[in-house]
C-alpha positions, 0 to 999 in steps of 0.5 A: 572504339566508336560506333558512328551512325550516318544516313541521309535523312537522319541525325548523325550519331556517335557513341563509345563502344566497349567489347568484352570477348570470351571463347563463345562470343562477345558482348558490346556495350554502347555508351557515352564515355564522358558520363563515366566518372574519372579514375580519380573521382571514384569514391563511396558513391559513384553513379555509372550510367547504364549506357545506350545498350548491350548486344551479345553475339554468341557462337552456336556451332558454325552459326550464331545468335545476336541479342540484347537491348537498345535504348530507344532514345539513342537507337531511334530508327530502323536504319540505326538498328540495322547498322548496329547489327552489322557493326557487331557481326563484323567484330567477329571475323569467324561469323562472316559466313555464319547464319546469325538470327537476331532479336533486339529489345528496344527499351524506353526508360520511364522509371528506374531504381538505382542501387549503389550499395545501400541495403537491398532490404531497404530498397525492397521495403520502399518498393513494397510501400509504393506497390501497396499504396498504388494497389490500394488506390492511395497513390495517384500515378496520373 
């Protein structure tokens, strides 16, 4: 399935969508399928892109709540955010007449730590060293 954004004055965008459902609602992943490894390329080390965001639509009685995070690089304006909100709400026909307040966090990645199965203790040690150097003023972050 695809999510397509098209509005006058804005760049047209499209991304892949995966929907995960259970009895209480659904979670939608927005991503670029071309960045995922092919089935025959899965080995010891595989980098899997986190995608453009995830939204969760939960039923709460007759109403619901919609929350999640959206990557600012892809979801770059209010129009696309409102369009994705409507897109997700329409995925659950039971929510058609429901009151669904929403809260999205639009994030911008400026730093990351990728963990692929190596010892988490090793990663914690590296983060601790970085933090100590930064706090001690020995690391120039400018």
